[in-house]
C-alpha positions as CSV (number, residue, x, y, z in Angstrom):
1,X,40.9,-100.6,84.4
2,X,39.5,-104.1,85.2
3,X,36.7,-104.6,87.6
4,X,38.4,-106.5,90.5
5,X,35.1,-107.2,92.3
6,X,33.5,-108.8,89.5
7,X,36.3,-110.9,88.6
8,X,36.7,-112.1,92.1
9,X,32.9,-112.9,92.4
10,X,33.0,-114.7,89.2
11,X,35.8,-116.9,90.3
12,X,33.9,-117.6,93.4
13,X,30.8,-118.7,91.5
14,X,32.4,-121.0,89.1
15,X,34.2,-122.6,91.9
16,X,30.8,-123.9,93.2
17,X,30.5,-126.4,90.3
18,X,32.3,-129.6,91.8
19,X,33.0,-128.0,95.1
20,X,34.5,-130.0,97.9
21,X,34.5,-129.1,101.5
22,X,36.1,-127.3,103.1
23,X,37.8,-126.3,99.6
24,X,39.1,-127.5,96.3
25,X,37.0,-129.0,93.4
26,X,36.4,-132.3,91.5
27,X,35.5,-131.2,87.9
28,X,36.7,-134.0,85.8
29,X,36.6,-133.8,81.8
30,X,33.0,-134.4,80.3
31,X,31.5,-134.6,83.7
32,X,28.2,-133.2,85.0
33,X,30.2,-130.5,87.0
34,X,32.1,-129.3,84.2
35,X,28.9,-129.1,82.1
36,X,27.5,-126.8,84.8
37,X,30.5,-124.6,84.9
38,X,30.4,-124.4,81.0
39,X,26.9,-123.4,81.1
40,X,27.5,-120.7,83.7
41,X,30.4,-119.2,81.7
42,X,28.4,-119.4,78.3
43,X,25.8,-117.3,80.0
44,X,28.3,-114.6,81.1
45,X,29.8,-114.8,77.1
46,X,26.2,-114.3,75.8
47,X,25.7,-111.2,78.2
48,X,28.9,-109.6,76.8
49,X,27.5,-110.1,73.2
50,X,29.8,-112.9,72.2
51,X,29.2,-115.3,69.4
52,X,29.6,-118.8,70.6
53,X,30.4,-122.0,69.0
54,X,31.6,-125.6,70.0
55,X,33.7,-127.9,67.9
56,X,33.5,-131.6,67.7
57,X,35.2,-132.3,71.1
58,X,33.5,-129.3,73.0
59,X,36.2,-126.7,72.6
60,X,34.2,-123.5,73.2
61,X,35.0,-120.3,71.2
62,X,33.4,-117.1,72.4
63,X,34.1,-114.3,69.7
64,X,33.5,-110.3,69.8
65,X,34.1,-109.2,66.1
66,X,36.7,-106.6,65.1
67,X,36.3,-103.7,62.8
68,X,38.3,-105.7,60.1
69,X,38.3,-109.1,58.6
70,X,41.3,-110.4,60.2
71,X,42.5,-113.5,62.1
72,X,41.6,-113.2,65.9
73,X,43.4,-112.6,68.9
74,X,42.6,-115.3,71.6
75,X,43.0,-116.1,75.3
76,X,41.7,-118.8,77.4
77,X,42.5,-122.1,79.3
78,X,40.4,-125.1,80.7
79,X,37.7,-125.9,83.0
80,X,38.3,-129.3,83.9
81,X,40.3,-130.3,87.1
82,X,42.2,-133.2,88.6
83,X,40.5,-135.2,91.2
84,X,40.6,-133.2,94.5
85,X,42.2,-130.2,92.7
86,X,42.1,-126.6,93.2
87,X,40.1,-123.8,92.0
88,X,42.5,-121.8,90.0
89,X,44.4,-124.4,87.5
90,X,42.9,-123.5,84.1
91,X,39.9,-121.7,85.4
92,X,41.7,-118.6,86.3
93,X,43.0,-118.2,82.8
94,X,39.5,-118.3,81.5
95,X,38.0,-115.8,83.8
96,X,40.8,-113.4,83.7
97,X,40.6,-113.6,79.9
98,X,36.9,-113.0,79.9
99,X,37.3,-109.8,82.2
100,X,40.3,-108.7,80.1
101,X,38.2,-108.8,77.1
102,X,35.0,-107.5,78.6
103,X,36.7,-104.4,79.8
104,X,38.0,-103.5,76.2
105,X,34.4,-103.7,75.1
106,X,33.1,-101.7,78.1
107,X,35.6,-98.9,77.6
108,X,35.0,-98.7,74.0
109,X,38.3,-99.3,72.9
110,X,38.5,-100.1,69.1
111,X,40.0,-103.2,67.7
112,X,40.7,-104.3,64.1
113,X,40.9,-108.1,65.1
114,X,38.3,-110.1,66.6
115,X,38.8,-111.1,70.1
116,X,38.3,-114.8,71.2
117,X,37.9,-116.5,74.4
118,X,38.7,-120.3,74.1
119,X,37.9,-123.0,76.6
120,X,39.6,-126.1,76.0
121,X,38.4,-129.7,76.5
122,X,40.0,-132.4,78.5
123,X,43.2,-130.5,79.5
124,X,44.0,-132.5,82.3
125,X,45.3,-136.1,81.8
126,X,43.7,-137.5,85.1
127,X,40.7,-139.1,83.5
128,X,42.0,-140.5,80.2
129,X,45.8,-140.3,80.7
130,X,46.0,-137.9,77.7
131,X,46.6,-134.1,78.5
132,X,45.6,-131.2,76.4
133,X,43.2,-133.3,74.3
134,X,41.3,-130.4,73.0
135,X,44.1,-128.5,71.6
136,X,45.7,-131.5,70.3
137,X,42.6,-132.3,68.2
138,X,42.5,-128.4,67.3
139,X,46.1,-128.9,65.9
140,X,45.4,-132.2,64.0
141,X,47.5,-134.2,66.6
142,X,44.9,-136.7,67.4
143,X,42.6,-139.0,65.2
144,X,39.5,-140.8,65.9
145,X,41.1,-144.1,66.6
146,X,43.2,-142.6,69.1
147,X,40.3,-141.0,70.9
148,X,38.3,-144.2,70.8
149,X,41.2,-146.1,72.4
150,X,41.9,-143.7,75.4
151,X,39.8,-145.0,78.1
152,X,39.3,-144.0,81.9
153,X,39.4,-146.3,84.8
154,X,35.6,-147.4,84.1
155,X,36.5,-148.4,80.7
156,X,34.7,-145.3,79.2
157,X,36.7,-143.8,76.2
158,X,37.2,-140.2,75.4
159,X,35.0,-140.8,72.1
160,X,32.0,-142.2,74.4
161,X,32.4,-139.6,77.0
162,X,32.4,-136.9,74.4
163,X,29.5,-138.2,72.5
164,X,27.5,-138.6,75.8
165,X,28.5,-135.0,76.6
166,X,26.8,-133.8,73.4
167,X,29.8,-133.5,71.1
168,X,29.8,-134.3,67.3
169,X,32.8,-136.3,67.9
170,X,32.3,-138.5,64.7
171,X,32.8,-135.1,62.8
172,X,36.5,-134.8,64.4
173,X,38.1,-133.3,61.3
174,X,36.1,-130.2,61.4
175,X,37.6,-129.3,64.5
176,X,41.0,-128.9,63.0
177,X,42.4,-125.4,62.4
178,X,45.1,-124.3,60.0
179,X,48.5,-122.3,60.7
180,X,47.9,-118.7,61.2
181,X,44.0,-119.2,61.6
182,X,44.7,-117.3,64.9
183,X,47.0,-114.3,64.9
184,X,48.0,-114.5,68.7
185,X,47.2,-116.7,71.6
186,X,47.9,-115.5,75.1
187,X,47.3,-117.8,78.1
188,X,47.2,-116.8,81.8
189,X,48.0,-119.4,84.3
190,X,49.0,-120.0,87.8
191,X,52.7,-121.0,88.0
192,X,52.3,-124.4,89.5
193,X,55.8,-123.9,91.1
194,X,57.3,-121.8,93.7
195,X,59.5,-119.3,91.7
196,X,57.3,-116.2,91.6
197,X,56.2,-116.5,95.2
198,X,59.7,-116.9,96.5
199,X,60.9,-113.9,94.6
200,X,57.8,-111.9,95.4
201,X,56.9,-111.0,91.9
202,X,53.3,-110.7,90.7
203,X,53.9,-111.6,87.1
204,X,55.9,-114.3,85.2
205,X,56.5,-113.9,81.3
206,X,56.9,-117.4,80.1
207,X,59.7,-118.2,77.7
208,X,59.1,-121.9,76.8
209,X,56.9,-124.9,77.9
210,X,58.3,-128.2,78.9
211,X,56.7,-131.3,77.3
212,X,55.9,-134.8,78.6
213,X,56.5,-138.3,77.2
214,X,54.1,-140.5,79.0
215,X,53.7,-144.4,79.3
216,X,51.7,-147.1,80.7
217,X,53.8,-150.0,81.8
218,X,52.4,-153.4,82.8
219,X,54.8,-155.7,84.5
220,X,53.6,-159.4,84.4
221,X,55.0,-161.8,86.9
222,X,52.9,-164.6,88.8
223,X,50.5,-164.5,91.4
224,X,51.3,-167.0,94.2
225,X,50.7,-167.8,97.8
226,X,52.6,-165.5,100.1
227,X,53.4,-168.1,102.7
228,X,54.1,-171.2,100.7
229,X,56.3,-169.7,97.9
230,X,60.1,-169.5,98.7
231,X,61.8,-166.2,98.1
232,X,64.0,-167.8,95.3
233,X,61.2,-169.1,93.4
234,X,58.9,-166.0,93.3
235,X,58.0,-163.9,90.1
236,X,57.0,-160.8,92.1
237,X,55.8,-158.0,89.7
238,X,55.7,-155.4,92.5
239,X,59.3,-156.0,93.5
240,X,60.5,-155.4,89.9
241,X,58.1,-152.4,89.8
242,X,59.8,-151.0,92.8
243,X,63.2,-151.3,91.1
244,X,61.9,-149.6,88.1
245,X,60.5,-146.7,90.2
246,X,63.8,-146.2,92.2
247,X,65.7,-146.6,88.8
248,X,63.7,-143.9,87.2
249,X,64.3,-141.7,90.1
250,X,68.0,-142.3,89.9
251,X,68.0,-141.4,86.0
252,X,66.1,-138.3,86.6
253,X,68.3,-137.1,89.6
254,X,71.6,-137.2,87.6
255,X,73.5,-134.0,87.5
256,X,73.9,-134.0,83.7
257,X,70.2,-132.7,83.5
258,X,69.2,-129.1,84.2
259,X,65.4,-129.1,84.0
260,X,64.6,-132.8,83.5
261,X,61.9,-134.5,85.8
262,X,60.5,-138.1,85.9
263,X,57.6,-139.2,88.0
264,X,55.8,-142.6,88.4
265,X,52.4,-141.4,89.1
266,X,50.5,-144.5,90.0
267,X,51.4,-148.2,90.7
268,X,48.5,-150.6,90.8
269,X,49.2,-154.1,92.0
270,X,47.0,-157.2,91.1
271,X,45.4,-158.8,92.9
272,X,46.2,-156.2,95.5
273,X,45.8,-158.3,98.6
274,X,48.0,-158.8,101.6
275,X,48.6,-162.6,101.4
276,X,49.2,-162.9,97.5
277,X,52.4,-162.1,95.6
278,X,51.5,-159.5,93.1
279,X,51.3,-161.2,89.6
280,X,50.8,-157.9,87.7
281,X,51.6,-154.2,88.3
282,X,50.6,-151.1,86.2
283,X,52.7,-148.0,86.3
284,X,52.1,-144.6,85.1
285,X,55.4,-142.9,83.9
286,X,55.7,-139.2,83.1
287,X,59.1,-137.8,81.8
288,X,59.4,-133.9,81.1
289,X,61.8,-131.4,80.0
290,X,62.2,-128.1,78.3
291,X,65.3,-129.4,76.5
292,X,64.1,-131.7,73.7
293,X,67.6,-133.6,73.3
294,X,67.7,-134.3,77.2
295,X,64.1,-135.4,77.0
296,X,64.6,-138.0,74.4
297,X,68.0,-139.1,76.0
298,X,66.2,-139.7,79.4
299,X,63.5,-141.4,77.5
300,X,66.0,-143.9,76.0
301,X,67.7,-144.6,79.3
302,X,64.3,-145.3,81.0
303,X,63.2,-147.6,78.4
304,X,66.5,-149.4,78.6
305,X,66.2,-149.6,82.4
306,X,62.9,-151.2,82.1
307,X,64.0,-153.8,79.5
308,X,67.1,-154.7,81.5
309,X,65.3,-155.1,84.9
310,X,62.2,-157.0,83.8
311,X,64.6,-159.4,81.8
312,X,66.9,-159.8,84.8
313,X,64.0,-160.7,87.1
314,X,62.7,-163.1,84.3
315,X,59.3,-161.4,84.1
316,X,57.4,-159.9,80.9
317,X,56.0,-156.6,80.3
318,X,54.0,-154.3,78.0
319,X,55.0,-150.7,77.5
320,X,52.4,-148.6,75.8
321,X,53.3,-144.8,74.8
322,X,50.4,-142.6,76.0
323,X,51.7,-139.5,74.4
324,X,54.9,-137.8,73.2
325,X,55.1,-134.0,73.2
326,X,58.1,-131.7,72.3
327,X,59.2,-128.6,74.4
328,X,58.1,-125.4,72.9
329,X,59.9,-122.0,72.7
330,X,57.3,-119.1,72.8
331,X,57.6,-116.3,70.5
332,X,60.1,-113.6,71.4
333,X,58.1,-110.7,69.7
334,X,55.1,-111.7,72.3
335,X,57.6,-112.2,75.1
336,X,58.8,-108.7,74.5
337,X,55.3,-107.1,73.9
338,X,54.1,-108.6,77.4
339,X,57.2,-107.2,79.0
340,X,56.6,-103.6,77.7
341,X,53.0,-103.8,78.8
342,X,54.0,-104.8,82.3
343,X,56.8,-101.7,82.3
344,X,54.1,-99.4,81.1
345,X,51.8,-100.5,83.7
346,X,54.6,-100.4,86.5
347,X,54.0,-104.1,87.0
348,X,57.1,-106.3,88.5
349,X,57.9,-109.3,86.4
350,X,60.5,-111.9,85.6
351,X,60.7,-114.2,82.6
352,X,60.8,-118.0,83.3
353,X,60.3,-121.3,81.7
354,X,57.0,-123.4,82.4
355,X,57.7,-126.9,83.9
356,X,54.1,-127.9,83.4
357,X,52.5,-128.5,80.1
358,X,49.5,-126.4,78.9
359,X,47.2,-126.0,75.9
360,X,49.6,-123.1,74.7
361,X,52.3,-125.5,73.9
362,X,50.2,-126.8,70.8
363,X,49.0,-123.2,69.7
364,X,52.2,-122.3,67.6
365,X,50.8,-125.1,64.9
366,X,47.6,-122.7,64.4
367,X,48.7,-119.1,65.7
368,X,51.0,-116.8,64.4
369,X,52.2,-115.8,68.0
370,X,51.9,-117.6,71.2
371,X,52.6,-116.5,74.7
372,X,51.8,-117.1,78.4
373,X,51.7,-115.2,81.6
374,X,52.0,-116.8,85.0
375,X,50.8,-115.5,88.4
376,X,52.2,-117.0,91.8
377,X,50.4,-119.8,93.7
378,X,51.1,-120.2,97.4
379,X,54.1,-122.3,98.1
380,X,54.0,-123.4,94.4
381,X,51.2,-125.9,95.3
382,X,48.8,-127.0,92.4
383,X,46.8,-130.1,91.4
384,X,45.8,-129.9,95.2
385,X,42.8,-128.6,97.1
386,X,45.4,-126.3,99.1
387,X,45.9,-124.4,95.7
388,X,45.6,-120.7,96.4
389,X,46.7,-117.4,94.8
390,X,47.0,-113.7,96.1
391,X,44.2,-111.9,94.1
392,X,46.2,-108.6,94.0
393,X,48.6,-110.5,91.8
394,X,45.9,-111.9,89.5
395,X,44.4,-108.3,89.2
396,X,48.0,-107.0,88.0
397,X,48.4,-109.8,85.6
398,X,44.8,-109.5,84.3
399,X,45.8,-105.9,83.5
400,X,48.8,-106.9,81.5
401,X,46.8,-109.4,79.7
402,X,44.1,-106.9,78.5
403,X,46.7,-104.4,77.4
404,X,48.4,-107.1,75.7
405,X,45.2,-108.3,74.0
406,X,44.2,-104.9,72.9
407,X,47.7,-104.1,71.5
408,X,47.7,-107.2,69.5
409,X,44.1,-106.8,68.2
410,X,45.3,-103.6,66.6
411,X,48.1,-104.9,64.7
């Protein structure tokens, strides 16, 4: 039903915005490259006859009206990338949704509910250390003070970046939606893990989404001369940071957890020169699980670890919580529907949880039903220029998505 060549062509075209050589993209949130990609996408939405609106933080909504005045059925994802990222994370979910909706219109299928394509702003945490910002604003989880406080490495806040981007960010409350404003939201995404490829299955039906708790930890010691300071008189912040990193690894590796993971994603030492003992180190800590109780228990253990190690080494620290999200179980009714559509189309599938976070994890706050569809990515690689998919898998998943959206739009 879908136009395979058109979908593949549009994915190639959008990948030119922020393109790296020989592959991959740099398309950070609120960047010039993201704006160019957004304008290209909006031109395709207008060609389809969609009504387009943007909210206070730049979330884009493209809408095809239905025959009745009902809450819409929506699909979408994000256009921003991590630095040196791949071309499919987020972007694939937008263009498969566009193709799925476009085919419904082209084939003349009637639908009672409006169909919407949603492009979320600032999904990646790589610029402002805050993931899924657009959907958090949409669901009322972020206020203006928080948006002003979160800054990138150049000291530019989300507030400043969004304002420079042309967003009416001072009118933040206008972006909030209410429960059941959307009837159903279905997001297609690359798996970002190896399960589907290893099993040679083209479609994954997501049952739940893991959630992260994230911290910025600053360890404060004392910078001294590396040659003139005896070992027993040092307050080396990097040594303490190393102990914390290993301790977090040990906690997350305990056999009591089934799905817990924890990562120290960066360690920035100051002054960061060879002949000076590091006086300060900043760490970025990411803890995730699909089990809320285990997530909270691991969080407690890691905080306790930090307190004990810093105290033992006679240093000081500041621990700032960047975000605390909770795992989400997706609607069984929608899981069952996606499964039935896959069966009807003869598409192989399995059910599995998502270890990565997505905008879909916030949508149950405003959507009656929420679901996700995964496609395999080569070797499970994502957030990497080597990110790659098999387009035949994408085509099959897009057929499942289109059928699912059409069925939902007639409920």
